[in-house]
N, C-alpha and C positions, 0 to 999 in steps of 0.2 A: 410436550407439544411445541413449546417455544423454540427448542433446539431444532426440531424437525422443520419448522417454518423458516428458521435462519438458514438451514441447509438447503431448502428449496430456493430461497432467494439467491444464495451463492451459486447453485447449479444453474439458475436462470441466467445469471450474468455470464457464466462460462459458455452456455449455449449461444447467447447473444454475440459474444466475442467470436465464437467459431463461425457463426453465420455471417457476421460482418466481414471477417477475414477472407471469405470466399466470394464476396460481392464486389461490384465495381467500386464501391466505397470502402475498400479494404482499410484505408487509413483511419477510418472512424473506429476500428477495432482498438486503436491506441487510446481513444477517448473513453470507451466503455469501462475499462477497469478503474478509471479515475472518477467515475460516478461514486458518490460516497456511500455505496451500499453497506460496506463493512463498518464505515465510520458511523452510519446511522444505527447499526446494530450495537456497536460499542458504546456510543453516546446514550442510547436508550437504556442499555444494560446498566451502565454506571449511574445515569440520571435517575433510574427507578430504584436503585438500591443504595446509593451513597448521597451524602449531603451536597448541596449546590456548589459549595466551594471546591469540592473534589471533582465534580463534573466540569467546572470551569477550568481547573488545572488540566484535566484530561483533554479538553478542547484546545487549550493553549499548546499542550504537548503535541497534539495532532497537527497543529500548524507547523511546528518545528520538524515533525516527522516527514514533511515534504522534502527535507534535505537529503535523506537517504534515497528517496525515490528519484530526485534529480541527479544524484550521484550515479545511480543505476543507469538512468537514461543517457547521460553524457558518456559514461564508460562504454555502454553498448554501442552508441553512435560511433564512437571512435574505433572500437575494436572490430566491428563488422567489416570495416574497410581493410583490415589486416589479417583476420583469422576467419575460419569457418564459423557457421552460426552457433553450433552447440558449445564450442569452447568460449566463444564470445559471450554467450548467455551465462555460462558458468562463472566466468571472470566478473561479469557485471553483477551477478548475484553475490559473489564474494565481496565486491566493492560496496554493495548495499549493506551487507552484514557488518563490514568494518565501520561504515558511516553510522549505522544504527547502534552499534556497540558504543561508539564515541558519543553519540547523542544521549544514550541512556546513562552513560557514566557521567557526562557533564551535567545532565539534568539532576541526577542524584546528588552531585556535589553542590549545586547551586540551590537546590530545593530541600536539602536536608533529609533525604530519604535513604 
């Protein structure tokens, strides 16, 4: 049941983004995915099944996880001026993946995991 509820929340955010992108306030579609929907789910899941110190580490890591998102946004902003949309999105996702990989590798090194 919990998994189904989480799926409904995710679907709701996707519908909201779609509706916003078609409205005169289309730019708010860029804010909607940054609402901490999935962070809420992740933090609740970790917090209800793990010790507080592990939840705190998850929260701290979540803060650093904004770096790959910023990497994606900056990359996409630059690339859409030079390439078509789909290649720009693909390259920005690759940039996100590289930044996320570096973050996870560095986190593991400095936190002994």
